[in-house]
DODRENMAR-422728 format. One line per 5 residues: their letters; for each residue x, z, y of N, C-alpha, C. Coordinates in steps of 0.001 Angstrom, whole numbers. Atoms other than C-alpha are relative to their C-alpha. Layout:
N
a = X/Z/Y/X/Z/Y/X/Z/Y  ...
***
This chain:
412
xxxxx = 126/-12/2321/102593/236426/123639/-136/-1071/-283  -342/1094/321/103690/234058/122003/-1510/-1043/-842  1526/1614/46/101032/230689/121423/150/636/-1968  224/262/1248/101822/231022/117304/-541/1622/-761  675/-954/-50/100964/234632/117477/-1250/528/334
xxxxx = 1314/212/-846/98162/233954/119249/-840/-666/-1470  1401/220/1025/96229/231986/116530/162/1074/-1223  166/-803/853/97514/234586/114011/-1217/734/-61  1908/-999/-52/95047/236814/115401/-860/-93/66  1226/738/-27/92783/234583/115410/-703/-530/-1072
xxxxx = -2/4/1037/93307/234479/112054/-208/-1743/-162  -172/1530/748/93718/230520/111911/1574/-488/179  -1407/539/998/96379/230099/109492/126/-1320/-431  -208/1629/-383/97347/226509/109164/-1060/-779/-1104  1579/519/1008/95066/226014/105749/-1242/307/1083
xxxxx = 1042/215/-1265/92082/227098/108445/145/-1577/940  96/1014/-1261/93095/224630/110864/-217/-1398/-275  239/1297/212/92819/221440/108965/-1916/-532/414  1262/133/-679/89800/219229/110110/-997/-367/-940  1082/-88/927/86823/219800/108066/-1497/-433/823
xxxxx = 1147/206/-811/83436/218366/108916/-1283/934/278  896/-1147/-168/81613/221358/107892/312/1232/1035  -412/-1278/-1506/83799/223589/110528/-1011/-1000/1107  619/725/-1326/81926/223424/113735/1030/317/1102  -1298/-684/-969/85106/222876/115977/-296/8/1484
xxxxx = -134/-670/-1325/83392/223400/119235/131/919/-332  -70/-1045/-229/83118/226356/118672/1498/1017/33  -752/-590/557/85930/227654/116640/1273/-378/1438  -1104/505/-870/88612/225412/119427/-557/1001/1304  124/-918/-1072/86684/227145/122357/551/1497/-69
xxxxx = -1429/-1219/116/88487/230183/121175/556/329/-438  -1377/327/255/91018/229158/120235/645/-404/1494  -295/709/-1575/91132/227370/123939/611/1803/526  255/-853/-837/90609/230447/125844/971/1083/-438  -931/-1806/193/92366/233054/124058/2004/-614/520
xxxxx = -483/634/-419/95177/230320/124820/508/383/1266  -248/137/-1956/95182/230030/128617/66/1073/126  -241/-1485/-535/95397/233969/128692/1377/844/-592  -1184/-166/300/98447/234209/126628/985/-648/359  -1396/325/-807/100240/232222/128418/976/492/1356
xxxxx = -710/-547/-985/102871/233351/131092/-547/-80/1073  244/610/-1122/101496/232992/134414/961/190/1262  -1114/56/-972/103951/232360/137295/-1212/1635/1043  516/-1060/-293/103150/235035/140082/-1311/-819/1609  661/1050/-613/101591/232094/142522/-1306/-1090/-1039
xxxxx = 784/787/690/99453/230555/139554/-959/1073/101  1285/-238/-310/95699/230970/139496/-137/510/-1525  223/-22/1658/94094/232265/136061/-1051/-1062/-765  1316/881/345/91853/229760/134193/-1200/33/156  1671/160/-643/88637/229053/135369/-677/452/-1080
xxxxx = 778/-358/1438/85828/230201/132565/-1148/-1356/200  823/463/348/83544/227743/134052/86/-1845/418  -695/1317/-650/83692/223560/134870/1106/-590/-1171  -541/926/1158/86447/221363/133348/658/577/-392  -1539/-531/982/88947/223725/132530/-541/1228/-642
xxxxx = 341/-1108/1189/86649/225885/130093/-579/-485/-684  -197/106/1148/86834/226701/127435/-609/-1206/-862  1175/918/1595/83333/224588/125651/1282/-1911/969  -765/1530/-1044/85660/221340/128502/648/-112/-968  -1570/515/778/88830/221672/126393/-472/456/-1740
xxxxx = 581/223/848/86795/222039/123530/-889/-1329/-1041  405/1526/560/85278/219082/123282/918/-1503/316  -1172/820/-265/88173/216999/124824/597/-119/-1571  -959/57/1277/89901/218116/121258/-688/-321/-1278  851/-363/864/86351/217783/119389/-157/-2119/-55
xxxxx = 117/1819/-427/86374/213564/120803/1364/-862/-759  -1878/418/356/90664/213221/119711/-1240/-676/-1814  348/-239/1341/89003/214372/116005/-921/-867/-492  1095/856/221/85747/212324/116113/617/-1005/-248  -802/1090/-33/88208/209482/116893/667/-608/-868
xxxxx = -551/98/1425/90326/210015/114102/-498/-41/-692  503/-5/1163/87770/210573/111753/-171/-1264/82  176/1870/233/86189/206702/112290/1219/-833/-281  -905/1212/-351/89773/205290/112629/427/676/-1806  -210/-777/1138/90776/207428/108916/-974/-574/-1210
xxxxx = 792/264/1152/87584/206095/107321/-101/-1811/-78  -125/1352/846/88384/202527/107390/1022/-556/-930  -738/665/1419/89909/200741/104141/1199/-621/831  -1416/554/-829/93439/200114/104601/429/-490/-1178  -581/-121/1383/95311/198282/101219/1140/384/121
xxxxx = -1097/-347/-217/98416/199431/100691/1082/-714/65  -1600/592/-245/101536/198336/102243/-993/-1077/902  342/723/-561/98995/196298/104426/497/-351/1765  -394/-85/-1684/100647/195422/107853/-666/-616/806  493/-232/-973/97964/194000/109369/-946/643/346
xxxxx = 759/-950/-535/95668/195289/111496/-1761/-810/-233  1043/911/-476/92002/194311/111667/-565/759/737  603/256/-1936/90001/193725/114401/-1071/1696/138  747/-1298/579/87634/197432/113189/1084/851/511  -1110/-848/-282/90992/199247/112937/1031/73/1431
xxxxx = 36/632/-1007/92319/197357/116135/-547/1039/1345  849/-956/-1099/89629/199457/118360/121/880/-373  -142/-1440/97/89553/201998/116585/1234/1017/597  -1291/-604/-644/93140/202923/117291/29/338/1497  -420/-306/-781/93188/202163/120612/-1075/892/1157
xxxxx = 538/-1360/-431/89848/204861/120844/642/1132/-99  -908/-1471/-34/91944/207390/119541/790/224/952  -439/135/-486/94376/206604/121442/-163/371/1558  904/-292/-1572/92080/206681/125068/33/1866/-421  138/-1773/344/90835/210459/123694/1135/375/21
xxxxx = -1977/-739/571/94868/211481/122766/-82/315/2069  -481/245/-1212/95457/210603/126599/-903/536/858  509/-1434/-422/92396/212343/127663/485/1144/549  95/-1224/567/92672/215361/126037/1756/497/819  -1378/-419/-700/96526/215185/127592/-499/887/1087
xxxxx = 260/-314/-1182/95417/214880/130750/-672/1327/608  771/-1608/-309/92682/217653/131089/582/1420/-289  -708/-1171/323/95119/220125/128949/618/225/1571  -1772/-258/-592/98165/219419/131457/-784/209/1868  52/-203/-1166/95565/219291/134494/-919/1559/476
xxxxx = -32/-899/187/94489/222990/133245/755/803/301  -975/-824/395/97582/224520/132411/1255/319/1378  -770/-447/-572/99711/226409/134616/1242/-830/149  -1255/325/-250/102691/225408/136227/918/460/-201  -1181/-789/441/105058/227722/135108/-28/-427/-1552
xxxxx = 366/-90/1079/103729/226922/131563/1196/-576/-1017  -927/776/558/106848/225980/129380/-680/-672/-1154  530/726/1427/106847/223595/126156/-492/284/-765  396/-1147/959/106724/225664/123695/-1679/466/-122  1638/-84/156/103063/226837/124864/-900/-1297/701
xxxxx = 723/1269/116/101876/223424/126347/85/-899/-1522  506/1364/1708/102515/221862/122520/-1440/904/-666  1054/-538/988/100340/225025/121300/-1547/-357/772  449/909/-1223/97959/224325/124013/-1027/-1702/-348  501/803/335/97486/220832/123170/-369/-575/-1592
xxxxx = 550/-222/1632/97541/221464/118818/-1339/229/160  1560/-386/483/94450/223296/119717/-1102/-1027/695  1088/480/-1061/92694/221368/122602/298/-1534/-682  -543/2060/176/94254/217436/121002/-660/15/-647  413/123/1373/93019/217915/117421/1264/-1024/-380
xxxxx = -880/69/1369/96028/218121/116092/-199/911/-1364  1097/-621/1361/94951/219116/112465/1072/-789/-1521  -433/574/943/97128/218404/109404/-683/-900/-1118  919/736/1292/95221/216158/106624/-534/502/-958  650/-476/1143/92809/216624/104419/801/19/-1306
xxxxx = -1009/432/1368/94664/216511/100863/-945/-1105/-374  721/953/542/91621/214384/100083/95/-1001/452  -183/1015/-509/92913/211954/102105/963/-1080/-254  -804/695/932/94915/209112/100891/1067/-378/741  -1056/903/-1013/98458/207764/102155/-403/-1331/218
xxxxx = 97/742/-1053/97336/204554/102713/-1448/81/1001  1068/-25/-858/95386/204859/105699/164/287/1419  -281/-125/-890/95358/204843/109412/-489/955/1202  323/-1092/-678/95054/207995/111787/369/1159/-692  -348/-1189/1342/96518/210449/108582/1027/665/1084
xxxxx = -477/-1578/-502/98182/212638/110766/232/-674/1903  -60/4/-997/98122/213359/114776/554/1050/310  -980/-1096/-777/101190/215259/116637/-150/-235/1145  -352/483/-1764/102109/215826/119715/1059/1130/601  -1002/-173/-28/105827/216175/120708/-73/906/1503
xxxxx = 334/-468/-1917/106173/218596/124698/1479/46/-396  -1421/-696/-222/109953/219023/125819/156/-367/1465  -509/324/-1417/111718/219044/129160/270/-1174/259  -895/1430/-233/112977/215929/130823/1397/452/302  -1310/-339/-73/117241/216013/130739/-79/-618/1418
xxxxx = 140/415/-1143/117316/216132/134528/-554/278/1049  1198/-34/-645/114398/216507/135891/-425/1414/-116  345/-1646/523/113926/220388/136254/-1514/316/660  1860/230/-324/109846/220907/136212/-492/-853/-756  544/1814/776/109447/217510/134006/-189/203/-914
xxxxx = 85/218/1194/108191/217199/131152/-673/-1253/-519  246/1504/946/107598/214513/128106/-1083/945/-806  977/-297/1831/104407/214760/125706/240/-1455/-334  186/1102/785/104479/212250/123158/-1058/406/-779  955/228/1134/101555/212029/121033/240/-1350/-1201
xxxxx = -417/1392/121/101894/210370/118378/-969/-413/-1686  1000/120/926/99628/208643/115609/801/-922/-827  -478/831/697/100322/207568/112003/-639/-919/-246  457/1689/8/99530/204220/110954/450/-272/-1654  -695/407/1082/100050/202528/107857/1532/-783/123
xxxxx = -1469/210/226/103598/202046/106623/1288/451/1434  -501/-208/-842/104648/203537/109848/-475/1740/1535  446/-749/-972/103628/205531/113204/23/-829/1350  476/169/-1455/102513/205027/116914/239/1144/681  101/-1337/-502/104043/207203/119376/-646/-716/1400
xxxxx = -595/135/-1453/103143/207176/123556/735/829/146  -623/-956/-1047/104751/208963/126331/-938/381/1741  635/-193/-873/103768/210553/128728/612/859/1310  -1152/-1070/-558/105988/212619/131713/-1186/450/1155  469/-646/-866/104271/215124/134209/754/425/563
xxxxx = -731/-824/-1337/105636/217233/137347/-202/1293/253  633/-689/-793/104930/220752/137651/39/304/2089  -144/-643/-1400/103992/221597/141153/-784/1057/506  877/-954/-838/102904/224652/142793/-581/393/-1264  785/-727/1228/100125/225869/140047/-352/-1004/-778
xxxxx = 590/682/1097/99704/223123/138035/982/-1235/-71  -959/1235/210/101135/219239/136619/-324/-1116/1110  -292/1300/-359/100984/215906/137986/111/-752/-1005  -341/1280/991/100811/212675/135852/931/-1006/916  -596/1657/11/103936/210148/136423/-139/-1333/-41
xxxxx = -107/1705/624/104322/207568/134295/-754/160/-1328  376/68/549/102639/206946/131401/369/-1933/-1218  426/1460/820/103373/204302/128181/-895/232/-937  60/-20/1319/101961/203349/125438/-83/-1424/-1173  368/1588/698/101612/200329/122863/-1072/-739/600
xxxxx = 959/1262/-2/99618/197023/123645/-787/262/-1168  998/-37/891/96496/196894/121301/1262/-872/-1487  -1438/348/548/98593/196484/117919/-1220/-1151/-1708  567/956/1240/97861/193339/115777/410/92/-1519  -674/-551/1085/100631/194022/113370/270/1654/-124
xxxxx = -364/-1188/78/101680/197780/112091/1303/-442/962  -1613/292/-661/105283/195985/113817/-505/67/1489  410/-74/-1256/103591/196544/116937/-487/1425/408  -419/-1346/-80/103784/200216/116872/1105/642/512  -1482/-670/-922/106063/202660/119050/624/834/-1223
xxxxx = -732/-891/1262/108173/204026/116264/1041/434/534  -666/-247/-606/110921/205986/116920/500/-12/1375  203/302/-1753/110522/206166/121037/1065/738/603  -1173/-394/-833/113582/207163/122841/-798/-155/936  -227/511/-1233/113659/207402/126643/563/542/766
xxxxx = -1189/-832/-1112/116085/208357/129478/-921/-513/1565  193/-182/-1631/115095/209190/133225/1297/195/362  -1561/-79/-902/117598/208041/135617/-140/658/1189  -110/-413/-1353/118969/209684/138346/10/-837/1158  610/557/-584/117903/208558/141357/1313/-940/1145
xxxxx = -1433/1013/-446/120371/205571/143295/187/729/2154  -874/-646/-1443/121772/205825/147339/-1815/-87/293  1321/347/-541/117871/204179/148007/-1381/1538/56  1347/-1656/492/115833/207799/146412/-725/-1172/-1205  683/871/1203/114772/204782/143465/352/453/-1126
xxxxx = -107/-1028/1778/114530/206040/139594/-890/-1105/-944  842/1110/956/113405/203966/136729/-260/861/-1533  34/-900/805/112632/205151/133218/1/-1204/-1049  -340/525/435/113906/203765/130560/-391/19/-1727  775/-697/1292/111816/203272/126728/254/-293/-628
xxxxx = 15/433/946/112832/202450/123614/-820/184/-1447  554/1/1297/111390/201560/120195/280/-561/-1064  -286/846/1196/111962/200241/116895/-1607/-364/-813  1247/-60/691/108912/198670/114887/-455/422/-1484  231/-277/856/107568/199978/111947/-354/-1279/-1163
xxxxx = 475/1010/435/107318/198154/109057/-134/835/-1562  318/-792/1368/106664/199083/104797/1106/84/-836  -1129/44/210/110189/197999/103681/1202/-754/1111  -950/315/-1199/113210/196917/105178/1047/1174/448  -410/-1118/-606/115841/198941/106992/268/-1022/974
xxxxx = 245/1304/-1200/115921/195765/109375/-858/-262/442  1636/128/-1128/113610/196241/112202/428/-621/963  -228/809/-1280/113237/194872/115799/265/1296/605  537/-741/-608/113993/196793/118425/49/-34/1679  198/1118/-495/112930/196562/121666/-86/994/1544
xxxxx = 79/-871/-1454/113205/198164/125539/-12/-677/1024  270/550/-1277/112170/198023/128870/187/926/612  -520/-432/-1210/112883/199380/132323/-1456/132/403  1519/126/-1176/109854/200307/134829/-128/906/949  323/-1081/-467/109340/201884/137526/-1216/851/800
xxxxx = 1406/-542/-835/106284/204352/138987/-622/-791/958  955/785/-1325/103367/202935/140497/-811/1291/549  1020/-1260/-14/100358/204687/142604/-795/541/-1272  1230/251/946/98386/204080/139140/1329/537/-1309  -1305/-700/1604/101200/206400/135851/-931/-949/-362
xxxxx = 273/532/936/98874/204410/133386/782/-1648/235  -449/1861/321/100179/200915/134923/1390/306/1149  -1551/340/-217/104267/200741/135527/134/-1082/626  -1109/1663/-337/106177/198503/137039/1246/-498/-764  -872/205/512/107812/197178/134643/806/-1293/99
xxxxx = -1102/934/-625/110997/195079/135335/1239/-666/-753  -769/878/934/112857/194398/132324/-620/199/-847  619/98/1140/112245/193823/128724/785/-688/-848  -718/976/1099/114165/192604/125691/8/1010/-1547  71/21/1735/114090/192207/121762/1129/-438/-471
xxxxx = -635/991/910/116527/192145/119375/56/1031/-1287  452/-652/1718/117120/193468/115533/1298/1982/569  75/-914/570/118018/196774/114494/229/35/-1129  336/-1023/1199/119302/198509/111534/-319/1236/-297  235/-1958/-138/118246/202296/110485/-224/167/-1013
xxxxx = -358/-703/2210/119635/202613/106462/783/1663/861  -385/-1425/-582/121322/205551/108880/-836/776/397  943/-886/-681/118116/207078/110205/568/-122/1489  -599/275/-1521/119744/205915/113566/-802/-1302/535  534/1362/-985/117397/204208/116623/1261/259/800
xxxxx = -535/88/-712/119949/203908/118617/283/1280/1219  -1204/-1100/-495/121886/205835/121397/-745/-260/1198  366/589/-1331/120238/205721/125204/607/383/1200  -399/-510/-1388/122227/206322/128797/-1124/-470/730  68/574/-1112/120579/205852/131956/278/508/1020
xxxxx = -576/-547/-1486/122471/205892/135154/-925/-620/1070  880/211/-1262/121333/205701/138690/139/-1986/-205  -816/1510/-700/123189/201868/138945/-131/-411/-1171  -277/404/1280/123344/201343/134638/-640/68/-818  983/-693/1347/121444/201654/131166/1165/-270/-822
xxxxx = -609/743/1208/123462/201329/128311/-595/542/-1561  605/-967/1539/121897/201820/124390/1220/-867/-587  -556/1340/920/123915/200762/121364/-690/905/-845  461/-138/1649/122985/200773/118119/475/-727/-936  -269/868/1148/123587/199111/114507/-484/-1023/71
xxxxx = 268/972/527/123354/195902/113918/423/-1205/-1240  -617/804/382/123691/192290/112359/1559/-292/535  -1304/812/-103/126916/191252/111558/-303/-1581/-112  26/1703/759/127459/186962/111473/805/-72/-1544  -57/-645/1259/129120/188134/108731/-374/872/-1547
xxxxx = 1280/-753/1263/127280/189267/105235/1646/609/-343  -683/-1216/766/130490/190848/104066/330/1173/996  -223/-847/-753/130938/192935/107190/-1893/615/101  1119/-661/131/127089/193250/107135/-653/460/1573  782/-1284/-1091/126342/195992/109707/1302/257/1068
xxxxx = -197/-741/-1175/127755/196527/113269/86/646/773  830/-855/-1118/127710/198873/116126/-286/-1272/940  751/728/-1418/125750/196927/118982/262/741/1511  27/-360/-1557/126670/197583/123008/-894/-1047/906  1112/811/-310/123696/196370/124979/257/933/1345
xxxxx = -120/-1436/-1581/125212/197939/129078/-914/-1304/688  1232/374/-912/123015/196461/132159/412/764/1342  288/68/-1116/123970/196658/135684/-1670/-88/1089  1206/-106/-1118/120897/197855/137855/-50/124/1107  -222/2/-1679/120166/197153/140932/-1794/-718/801
xxxxx = 1575/370/-372/116470/197617/142562/-761/-529/-1578  238/173/1969/114960/195816/139598/84/-1455/-356  -1088/953/-390/117737/193123/139771/624/820/-1411  -1507/-612/1369/119570/193333/135862/429/-1050/-823  -1319/760/709/122376/191880/134528/772/558/-1057
xxxxx = -789/-1234/1010/124174/192672/131574/1648/-765/73  -2107/-164/243/127808/193735/131633/694/598/-569  -1188/-787/800/130616/195023/129779/286/1586/127  -1244/518/1798/131561/196863/127233/-1309/-554/-658  1083/1059/591/129489/194541/124705/86/489/-1147
xxxxx = -633/-66/1697/131833/195364/121525/605/1800/426  -756/-475/679/133945/197646/119907/1415/-545/46  -1553/814/47/136915/195826/119091/-483/-901/266  108/1758/-140/137863/191758/119184/-621/34/-910  611/257/639/136308/191751/116025/-1304/-189/9
xxxxx = 1598/-114/-643/132832/192566/117033/53/-487/1904  463/826/-1385/133204/191179/120794/224/-1798/-312  631/1434/214/133860/187807/118948/-1109/-352/-606  1899/1/499/130554/188456/117249/-1121/20/915  1151/329/-1073/128647/189133/120042/284/-951/1063
xxxxx = 211/1458/-702/130164/186174/122182/-503/-1324/-880  276/1356/586/129233/183558/119495/-1993/224/21  1735/-116/479/125319/185073/119437/-319/53/833  679/427/-1378/124533/185468/123036/256/-1022/365  40/1116/-998/123481/182996/125299/1468/-469/883
xxxxx = -905/267/-828/126195/181198/127558/199/973/990  729/-1174/-1269/124425/182867/130465/1183/1252/543  -683/-982/377/126164/185714/129278/1595/-142/-214  -1214/-226/309/129382/185405/127601/713/-1580/753  -567/1057/-1134/130335/182622/130212/1061/839/939
xxxxx = -599/-965/-1109/131053/186045/132358/1345/672/-1274  -751/-313/405/133451/187220/129365/1231/-1098/-730  -1497/1399/1124/135663/183814/128864/991/-373/1410  -729/816/-630/138138/182336/130516/-323/-1044/197  447/1875/-35/137714/178879/132079/386/-457/-157
xxxxx = -337/1042/855/137965/175857/130881/434/449/-1497  -105/-23/1279/139827/175540/127486/-910/96/-1172  1074/596/1253/136652/174299/125774/-266/786/-211  903/-1343/319/135359/177715/125581/-1238/-470/-139  971/10/-445/132272/176344/126839/-1114/-929/-1412
xxxxx = 339/1765/1168/131753/173005/124450/75/985/-1601  162/-252/1653/132628/175581/121032/-726/1255/31  792/-662/-200/130393/178131/122182/-1366/-539/-254  1367/650/-162/127328/175827/122363/-251/-682/-1482  -561/678/1125/128682/174209/118725/-819/1439/-1078
xxxxx = -205/-1549/1067/129272/178285/117362/-1961/931/216  754/-979/-124/126156/179892/118773/-1448/-1342/-652  1403/819/488/123452/176601/117672/138/20/-881  418/-249/1357/124594/176907/114489/-298/1738/-297  730/-1416/-90/123001/180706/114517/-707/19/333
xxxxx = 1256/-127/-396/120079/180028/116075/-712/-1045/-118  1130/1069/59/118873/176830/115050/-92/-487/-1385  809/335/1433/116982/176622/111517/768/-1468/-613  160/1436/857/117950/172870/111374/1696/8/47  -1482/-1/-436/121828/173371/111719/645/1304/-525
xxxxx = -368/-1767/319/122651/177156/110289/1442/-191/-299  -1270/262/390/126042/177371/109673/729/1378/-157  -356/-1397/362/127195/180503/107869/1522/680/572  -1133/459/-493/130335/181958/109532/268/1729/-1441  -1044/-1685/930/132910/184715/107928/1194/91/972
xxxxx = -827/-329/-668/135458/186674/109820/1780/-612/-1539  -1703/-4/773/139712/185405/108577/1026/1596/419  -1143/-1097/-7/142914/187166/109162/-298/-299/2087  -202/-447/-1687/143302/189238/112732/1223/599/199  -1596/-396/-177/146554/189228/113915/141/115/1764
xxxxx = -128/-325/-1654/148176/190311/116993/970/-997/949  -667/852/-507/149780/187976/119678/844/831/1216  -709/-1181/-1350/151712/190622/121910/-1446/137/-85  1388/-979/-456/148498/192095/123648/-1050/-739/-377  1239/803/200/146297/189471/122764/-511/481/-1806
xxxxx = 586/638/1711/143856/188888/118990/194/-808/71  396/1431/825/143939/186249/117317/-1001/117/-1174  1543/-122/1361/140245/186307/115275/46/-1193/-410  300/1235/420/139738/183720/113048/-1301/73/-820  1185/-6/121/136613/182714/112456/-469/-1255/-1009
xxxxx = 283/832/911/135497/180836/109121/-1384/-650/-193  927/264/374/132852/178519/108828/-330/-595/-1437  -515/591/1500/131544/177188/105452/-748/-1197/228  330/919/-295/130885/173934/106863/1748/-103/921  -1425/635/-725/134768/172377/108378/1139/1443/182
xxxxx = -1266/-948/-91/138004/174212/109880/-207/666/489  534/-838/-758/138407/177503/111328/-344/-458/1070  -512/342/-1353/138256/177978/114446/962/1290/300  -637/-514/-375/140565/180478/116216/268/405/1488  571/-416/-1106/139952/182790/119209/1142/975/311
xxxxx = -926/-1211/-450/142037/184676/121473/-468/1002/979  1248/-1338/-1112/140783/188306/123159/922/578/464  -1100/-563/-159/142835/190014/125157/-1481/1179/926  991/-1122/-781/141369/193674/126495/-245/1241/-631  330/-281/674/140893/196985/125186/-1586/937/-24
xxxxx = 1689/-224/-139/137422/197989/126007/-946/-1270/791  680/1403/-72/136130/194961/128171/1118/-766/-84  -375/1276/1401/137301/191735/126261/-156/-899/1141  -107/1216/-47/137984/188413/127246/294/-563/-618  -252/694/1285/138221/185774/125048/514/-1835/1192
xxxxx = -839/985/-1102/141216/183185/126769/-40/-1264/-722  -167/991/388/141159/180508/124506/-197/-300/-996  619/640/1417/140395/178625/121374/104/-1477/-843  -763/1205/260/141774/176317/118980/-551/-410/-1656  15/531/1824/141667/174613/115216/587/655/-971
xxxxx = -1268/216/401/144750/175646/114645/361/1459/449  -465/-1710/-410/146593/179672/114446/932/-729/717  -666/-488/-532/148552/180392/116797/1696/226/-536  -627/-993/680/152399/180700/115617/988/1039/543  -660/-1330/-479/153286/183286/117810/-835/1465/-588
xx = 969/-1433/347/151064/185698/116317/130/366/-1136  378/-749/1381/151250/187959/113550/-594/480/-989
***
């Protein structure tokens, strides 16, 4: 039986599923959970749900009630309009709510049959995990306005599901990630990720994306997680991503790489991730050194060997964007994209400092781009001093071969 139909048979229409203090949630959720557990298709080897003990309707409903109470306590805290700071009281209340949500998820998954599909698991979590529409009396400026659960199959991992509980916070959201694998009659937690305690709304995990790599030759795999920083204004946000290996404790994975950069989300694009066994790539919109260009596509590609991570090409889509990336990247990375000698390291040091040192900031813009046979000449015009002319070769993997303060006569 479809879980949505089960709710309809119980008379639990959307307006009746809203959380209200006058409703007795324990009794209502107990009935719904018990009905839902029996409505989920069981594999031939799966055992029916237990009537007593930790998987009883009462126990599952109690977990949902704990989420609901933690959410009400959070929502009761005053929040000023567009206030990005998290008060100590809200800090603690958000952590309690996330704890209760993860407890509800773990209990629900420990009681769910291993054959349950993502749609059925989502319905169970909505019933057991305190996912309710916000009452109309709740104002916009608040934390905890929403608690939602997304459940989906994990690409490339048969029998794995990802559960993504999301809490609404002022000016954004904060999402957690929990991966489970079915094992016979039940589910086993593999790895879980959540934000560290929030100091500002920007510490929340919004726009969360993840990718699980295939196994490498040694049988190892990693989890890549990216997220943007919530904020009340501006389409320019922070982008943070990291790689982790599972450990004996799913809640404490081994994080072996972390990176922070900027992202432009004006096109509602939080970037795209691709995780292979030995490399990872993320592509996203971000700023350009030239204010007239403003936004360009960023490519961050990494070679991964065990716990060792090194940035490699590709780093740009075209020669112009390559020089942009070459200038703003540290020399430890840019050196491997540069021909030896020719004054490139010295030129990079001056241009890099001009972009990163507020005391010596230099504005840059692109001038003419000319072809010199198979090489492109990229002109960079600083707001102070003479232009720079870079020679760039390559079509996918680029190399800067020379730099000069004068253009080449062979370029047209």
